[in-house]
C-alpha positions, 0 to 999 in steps of 0.5 A, spaced: 784 125 636 777 125 639 772 120 636 766 124 635 762 118 633 762 115 640 760 122 643 754 123 638 752 115 639 752 116 646 748 123 647 743 120 641 742 114 645 740 118 651 735 122 647 732 115 646 732 113 653 728 120 655 723 118 649 723 110 652 721 113 659 715 117 656 712 110 654 715 106 659 711 110 665 705 108 662 706 101 661 700 096 662 705 090 665 706 093 672 713 094 671 717 098 677 717 105 676 711 106 672 704 108 673 700 103 669 697 104 662 690 106 659 687 100 658 681 097 662 686 090 663 693 089 663 693 084 658 690 088 653 696 091 649 698 098 648 700 099 641 705 105 643 708 100 647 712 097 641 717 102 642 719 099 649 720 092 645 724 096 640 729 099 644 730 095 651 734 089 648 740 094 646 740 101 648 742 100 655 747 095 653 750 100 648 751 105 653 755 100 657 759 098 651 761 105 650 762 107 657 767 101 657 770 104 651 771 111 654 774 108 660 780 105 656 781 111 653 781 115 659 786 110 663 790 111 657 791 118 658 791 119 666 793 115 672 788 110 675 787 113 681 786 120 678 781 117 674 777 113 679 777 120 683 773 123 678 769 117 676 767 117 684 765 125 683 761 124 677 758 117 678 757 116 686 756 123 688 749 124 684 747 117 686 748 118 693 748 125 695 744 127 689 738 122 692 737 127 698 738 133 694 734 132 688 731 125 687 727 125 693 722 129 689 722 123 683 721 118 689 715 122 692 711 121 685 714 114 684 710 113 691 704 117 690 699 112 688 701 108 695 700 114 699 694 116 696 691 109 698 693 111 705 699 106 705 704 111 709 699 114 714 702 115 720 709 115 718 714 120 720 716 126 715 723 124 716 722 117 714 718 119 708 723 123 706 728 118 706 723 113 703 722 118 697 730 119 696 731 111 696 725 111 691 727 116 687 733 112 685 730 110 678 734 111 672 740 112 677 741 105 677 745 106 671 751 110 674 751 106 680 753 100 676 758 104 672 761 106 679 762 099 681 765 097 674 770 103 675 772 100 682 773 093 679 776 096 673 782 099 677 784 091 679 783 089 672 787 095 669 793 093 674 793 086 672 793 088 665 798 094 666 802 092 660 796 092 656 797 085 653 790 082 654 788 088 651 792 087 645 790 080 644 783 082 644 784 087 639 786 081 634 779 079 634 778 084 628 784 081 624 783 078 617 777 076 613 774 072 619 774 078 623 767 080 623 765 073 624 769 073 631 765 080 633 759 077 631 760 071 635 761 075 641 754 075 642 754 069 645 757 072 651 751 077 650 747 071 651 750 068 657 750 074 661 743 075 660 742 068 663 745 070 669 739 074 671 734 070 676 729 067 672 724 066 677 725 072 682 721 071 689 716 076 691 718 081 696 726 079 695 732 083 693 731 078 686 727 084 683 732 089 684 738 084 682 734 083 675 734 091 674 741 092 676 743 086 672 750 087 674 754 081 671 750 082 665 752 089 664 759 088 667 760 083 661 758 088 656 762 093 659 769 089 659 767 087 652 767 095 651 774 096 654 778 090 651 775 089 644 771 095 642 776 100 644 780 098 638 780 102 632 780 096 627 774 094 630 771 100 629 773 100 622 770 093 621 763 095 624 763 101 619 764 097 613 759 092 615 754 097 618 748 096 613 749 088 613 748 089 621 743 093 621 739 089 616 740 083 620 738 087 626 731 090 623 730 083 621 731 079 627 727 085 631 721 085 626 720 077 628 721 078 635 716 084 636 711 080 631 712 073 635 712 076 642 708 083 642 704 083 649 709 079 653 712 082 659 719 085 655 722 086 661 721 079 664 728 074 665 725 069 660 724 074 655 730 077 656 734 071 656 731 068 649 736 067 644 732 071 639 732 077 644 739 077 645 740 076 637 737 082 636 740 086 642 747 084 640 746 086 632 743 093 634 749 094 638 754 093 633 749 096 627 749 102 631 756 103 633 758 101 625 752 106 623 755 112 627 762 110 625 761 111 618 756 116 618 756 121 624 764 122 625 763 129 626 761 135 630 758 142 631 755 146 636 749 142 637 753 136 638 758 139 642 752 142 647 749 135 647 756 131 648 757 136 654 750 136 657 747 129 655 749 126 662 746 131 666 740 130 662 740 123 663 740 125 671 734 130 671 729 127 666 725 122 670 723 128 675 719 131 669 717 124 667 714 122 673 711 129 676 708 131 669 706 124 667 703 123 674 699 129 675 696 128 668 694 121 668 691 122 675 688 129 675 686 130 668 681 127 663 686 128 657 686 123 652 692 118 652 694 121 645 694 128 648 698 126 655 703 122 651 704 128 646 705 133 652 709 129 656 714 128 650 714 135 648 716 137 656 721 131 657 725 134 651 724 142 653 723 142 660 729 137 662 734 141 658 732 147 662 732 144 669 739 141 667 741 148 665 738 151 672 742 146 676 748 147 673 748 154 675 747 153 682 754 151 685 753 146 691 747 143 688 751 142 681 756 138 685 751 134 689 746 132 683 751 132 677 757 131 680 760 137 676 766 141 680 765 149 680 767 153 674 774 156 675 
């Protein structure tokens, strides 16, 4: 039977990503992919940025956990080679060919301030196009990581062909101490965050590595595959979701009160014990909450289950283009800019997705979807 709570949690988290990027685009810390804040100095905190502190520690790790769970279920139903070919079409094609077909437009706006300053004067048009294409990667780092993990999972699946390691990991939820062991997996969550580069060198690949965090997300992905794909783990989380959510809210409140104003994407911040505690508890609490309360579907949920991947793929063009134009070329107050961009990202993005999925070749290049029969 299909686990609707996993579908619902995935698309709900994607919607939070869309909202997060509205705030992220105007962050005042100069974080990659943003255009800058509205205050006179970067050191002055913007209170709307609190949403970044609430969401960033857990929502991308949660998506990788869910991806690991989904990978296990898919490999139980189809041959590994067939599964990997579908993953390549769904992940690698949009993250490579899609850059040249669609995301170069996002790259144009990502580099617009530098172009306005004359940084690219004299550069040939073809060179600019390829630069925009690379700069348009943006949120697609997520599916690039996922494709790499899918490739590695072929080897893992072959090694554990009889499922012995998977069954052994499932025993973690057995007995009264099962929830304790699930909580202790947070040590792996913390250890993964220690694998990012603590002092990245400017103008080096260090910053890019810290954005992709491949080792950290691989650990989380494999935890989803080996541990959180077991029904008894889901049941344990469903029973304890209120306690888990209370712990997450408490630790998150302390984290935000004591760190607000710091760069919440810095390696030191991400690797702190309190940030990892909050991030792990929220991952568990969200899974438990949706298992206990949202294990059903309807017309809207069915639509979102089908379309949330596409919304994730195309949404940042809406954020980057409209956000840039309003901030640079209008005198709108920040409140109006945030409101307009929030409404746009939740209305224009689905419209853009529906247009793209109806254009055969573009649909394959940008969304990795095959043509309709």
